[in-house]
C-alpha positions as CSV (number, residue, x, y, z in Angstrom):
1,M,16.4,50.9,-21.3
2,A,18.3,47.4,-21.8
3,S,19.8,47.6,-18.5
4,D,16.5,48.3,-16.5
5,Q,15.1,45.0,-18.2
6,S,18.2,42.9,-17.0
7,S,18.0,44.3,-13.7
8,Q,14.4,43.3,-13.4
9,R,15.2,39.9,-14.3
10,A,18.4,39.2,-12.0
11,P,16.0,39.5,-8.9
12,T,13.6,37.2,-10.3
13,K,16.1,35.0,-11.5
14,L,17.8,34.7,-7.9
15,A,14.1,34.5,-6.1
16,A,13.3,31.4,-8.6
17,E,16.9,30.0,-7.8
18,R,16.2,30.3,-4.0
19,S,12.6,28.7,-4.2
20,K,13.9,25.8,-6.3
21,W,16.6,25.2,-3.5
22,V,14.4,25.5,-0.5
23,E,11.8,23.0,-2.2
24,R,14.8,20.5,-3.2
25,I,15.8,20.8,0.6
26,I,12.4,20.5,2.0
27,K,11.9,17.4,-0.3
28,S,14.9,15.7,0.9
29,A,14.0,16.5,4.5
30,K,10.6,14.7,3.9
31,Q,12.6,11.6,2.7
32,T,14.6,11.5,5.9
33,Y,12.2,12.4,8.6
34,K,8.5,11.6,9.1
35,L,8.1,14.5,11.2
36,C,10.0,17.8,11.5
37,P,13.2,17.7,12.6
38,Y,12.8,20.7,14.8
39,Y,9.7,19.6,16.4
40,D,9.7,18.3,19.9
41,K,7.1,15.8,20.4
42,K,6.9,15.8,24.1
43,T,6.1,19.7,24.7
44,L,4.5,20.0,21.2
45,S,7.1,22.9,20.5
46,C,8.6,24.0,17.4
47,F,12.7,24.7,17.9
48,I,12.8,27.1,15.1
49,K,10.0,29.4,16.8
50,M,12.4,28.9,20.0
51,M,15.2,30.1,18.6
52,K,13.2,33.3,17.2
53,S,12.0,33.9,20.8
54,E,8.4,33.8,19.6
55,R,5.7,33.8,22.5
56,K,4.0,30.7,21.4
57,P,6.7,28.2,20.3
58,K,3.8,25.6,19.8
59,C,3.5,23.8,16.6
60,D,0.1,24.2,15.2
61,R,1.0,21.7,12.1
62,E,1.7,18.8,14.7
63,G,4.9,18.3,13.3
64,K,4.1,17.9,9.6
65,F,6.8,20.2,7.6
66,D,6.1,19.8,4.2
67,T,4.1,23.0,3.7
68,C,5.1,24.8,7.1
69,P,5.7,28.2,6.2
70,V,8.4,28.5,9.5
71,F,10.2,25.5,8.2
72,A,10.5,26.9,4.5
73,E,11.3,30.4,5.7
74,F,14.0,28.8,8.1
75,I,15.4,26.9,5.0
76,G,15.3,30.3,3.1
77,E,17.2,32.2,5.8
78,Q,20.0,29.5,5.6
79,Y,20.1,29.8,1.8
80,D,20.8,33.5,2.3
81,K,23.6,33.0,4.9
82,L,25.1,30.6,2.5
83,V,24.9,33.2,-0.5
84,E,26.3,35.7,1.7
85,T,29.3,33.8,2.8
86,S,29.9,32.7,-0.7
87,Q,29.5,28.7,0.8
88,V,28.6,25.9,-1.5
89,L,24.9,25.0,-1.5
90,P,24.3,21.5,0.2
91,Q,22.2,19.4,-2.0
92,D,20.5,17.5,0.8
93,F,19.1,18.4,4.2
94,R,21.6,16.4,6.1
95,D,24.4,18.2,4.5
96,L,22.7,21.7,5.5
97,Q,22.7,20.3,9.1
98,I,26.5,19.5,9.1
99,V,27.0,23.2,7.4
100,F,25.2,25.1,10.4
């Protein structure tokens, strides 16, 4: 029974670590950029949506990325890739851009 409790806590702990890291990277990005670094001002498009081949790559947030679910999901995916490959997690958004 104790192993059931520990197995339930592990995913929650990993999810908490992931969300904490994502929040830190988003905060770091906000300090560096006024608008989303993946936002094209000329076409009003989101490069993240373009990479995922979505039909409407238009950014509906006008480049504001502090609460953007697309940006947060993208950062979360980067976290998953880094953890899978056992790489060191960057502490800054600019470091994350260098890694990928």
